[in-house]
LUMGU-877978 format. One record per residue: x, y, z of N, C-alpha, C in turn; residue in three letters. Coordinates in pm, whole numbers, plus 50000, padded with zeros to 5 digits. Each point is the difference from the previous one (the first is absolute). Layout:
N
XYZXYZXYZala;...
***
This chain:
130
471755138651241500954991549932501314999950079met;500444988250043501224999350080501224998549910ser;501065006350042501254999549925500824988450051lys;500444991549909500824988550037501475004250005ser;500674997950111501415004050009500904990749918pro;501155005249966500964991549932500584990150100lys;500424988649948500584989550084501404996849949gln;500995000650087501364996549965500114984849998val;500604994749894500184985649983501464996450022ile;500264990250086501374995150021500765008150103gly;501124994450040500895006650095500785011149931asp;500525009450079500835010449940501194993949925pro;500405006549893501144995349922501285005250064leu;500934991050027501275003550063501124994949911ile;500905009049963501154996349918501245005750067ile;500994991650020501245004550063499785005350140gly;499014994450072499715004250135499205013050010gly;499605005649886499285012649998498594997849947arg;499015005050072498614998949956499765010349890gln;499454995349888499725008949888498715007850025leu;499915011749942498845008750020498934997249893ser;499614987449993498944995949908499364987350054leu;498824997149952499314987850039500134989849889ser;500024987450036500064989249901498785000749909arg;498835002350059498765001249925498975007450085ala;499025005749932498905007050065498704995349938ile;499044996250086498654997049952499165012650022arg;499295004049895499065011250008498714995149934ala;499024996850081498774994149947500334986449937gly;499564998049879500264987449932501334999549926gly;500745011050002501275000549929501184997550094phe;501024993349948501254997950072501135005449912val;500745009650052501085006649929501324995250056phe;500824993749918501314995250045501085010149965leu;500955001550090501195007949973500774993349887thr;500695007949919500844994449895500964989950060gly;500064988249939500814988950052501224997849912gln;501184999850062501224996149931500384986050047val;500814993049921500354986350040500924999750122pro;499664991250094500824997850119500414985550008phe;501184997850056500494986550027500805000750129lys;499654991450094500694999750129499995013750069asp;498885007249990499835012650071500685012149939gly;500534998749879500675011249936499565000849854ala;500075012049940499675001049859500834990349916pro;499344993849904500624989849914500705007049883met;501255003650019500745007749900500634991149893thr;499864987050013500494990849898498844991449952thr;500244991749903498964991349947499395005749873gly;499414991249923499395003949873498715007850024ser;499505006249895498715006950010498914990150038ile;500104987749951499014989850034500044996850149glu;501214998450055500154997250144499455011650083asp;500365012149962499555011650076498495002049989gln;499444997449882498555001449983499264989950086thr;500494987650004499364989850085500055004250148arg;501145005250044500145004350139498995011150032ala;499865009749910499055011050021498574994750005val;499634991849902498614995349993499674990450114leu;500974992250046499764991550117499755008550125asp;500785010850016499795009050115498655007149990asp;499625003949880498695006349980498904990250036ile;500144987649957499004989650032499884998450152lys;501134999950071499994998650146499345012050067asp;500295012049953499415012050059498495000449974thr;499604996349879498574999449970499294990350094leu;500624988750029499404990150090499775005950138ala;500915008650048499825006650129498735008450002met;499595004849882498815008349988498774991949961ala;500154986849995498874991549961499745000149850gly;501035003249923499885000649855500924990049934cys;499844998649869500884991549921500315007249869glu;500904994449922500405006549876498825002649906leu;499004991450002498825001849915499225012750035ala;500245005650119499325012350042500705012649951asp;501184998749942500755011649954499315006149878val;499725013150009499325006949891500935009449923val;501135003650059500935009249935501424997050047lys;500935000049907501424998350031500805011049933ala;500995004950070500955009749945501384993850010met;500744999949891501294993249992501085010049960val;501114999350071501195007649964501124990149972trp;500635001449885501184992049963501175009549980leu;501204995550031501175008549978500584998349861thr;499604989549928500544997349867498894995149908asp;499795007149892498964996549902500174985749949arg;501234995449990500284986549950499464989150094ala;499695003450124499484990350097498504997849988asp;499315007849915498544999249997499514986049961phe;500584993849900499514986849956500114989750113ala;501134999750070500174990750111499045002950114gly;499855012950032499035003950102498604995549961phe;499615003149876498644997349955499684985149999asn;500984991649967499784985450000499674995250141ala;500765004550100499754995950139498705006050050val;499755012649971498775006750040498794992049950tyr;500064995249878498924992149942499744987050074gly;501044994450064499824987950081499155002950125glu;500155011950054499305003850123498595005349972tyr;499795005249878498705005449961499574993549868phe;499734986950001499714992949875498625002949941pro;499055004350083498635002549953499535013650049his;499335007249914499455013250036501035008650075asp;501165002549938501035007850070499525014250029pro;500605006150102499615013750036500435010149893pro;499425011850006500505011149920501445002550046ala;500855004249905501425001450037500655011349922arg;500885007150066500885009749938501424995650028ser;500915003049908501414996550020500875011149943ala;501045003550075500935010249955501434995450027val;500925006049926501434997850026500505012450072val;500684997650113500395011150086501104995450095asn;500785009450052500924996750108499174997150125asp;500524991050085499344996950126500905004650114leu;499435002150117500785004650115500824988850063leu;499694987549964500734988350048500614993349878val;501184994250015500714993949887499414986349965asp;498785000249944499314987949956499505002549858val;499454989549939499555001049862498525003649985lys;499204997750105498565001449986499355004450131val;498935007849988499135003450111498564998849950glu;499134994550084498604998349961499115004850115val;498995007749964499005004950095498644995349949glu;499154995350090498684995449958498895005850088val;498805000249942498785003250072499074988149982val;499454995150111499064988949995498635005050045ala;498964992749959498655003350042499314987450050tyr;499595000450125499204989350061499205006150113arg;498695002049978499175005750104500064991550127pro;499955006550114500064992950128498684993650033gln;
***
């Protein structure tokens, strides 16, 4: 039985001229694991804008990263969501529902401080056998 190596998806992430010590995504067999995504605009964290704006930015970036791995949003089987304010959940959930209108993935959501001054972070796992 041969062991399939992991495959790094996408170019290294660089912020402020510094390469981050993480991968955008990793494929391991039929699974694709994305790094937690925060909203970006013009190459910097999106520290302004509504929860709806920030959620769209995150989910659009996730969609783009999934495409690099030959996947789409319909392949997402699990999502983990971090919000900085419990009051933002309804706005987040409305936008999330636009991106996952049918057979949405399993999901967990927590309220927590984030390391970047944004309102939301989303991490997903997709499944699409090669």
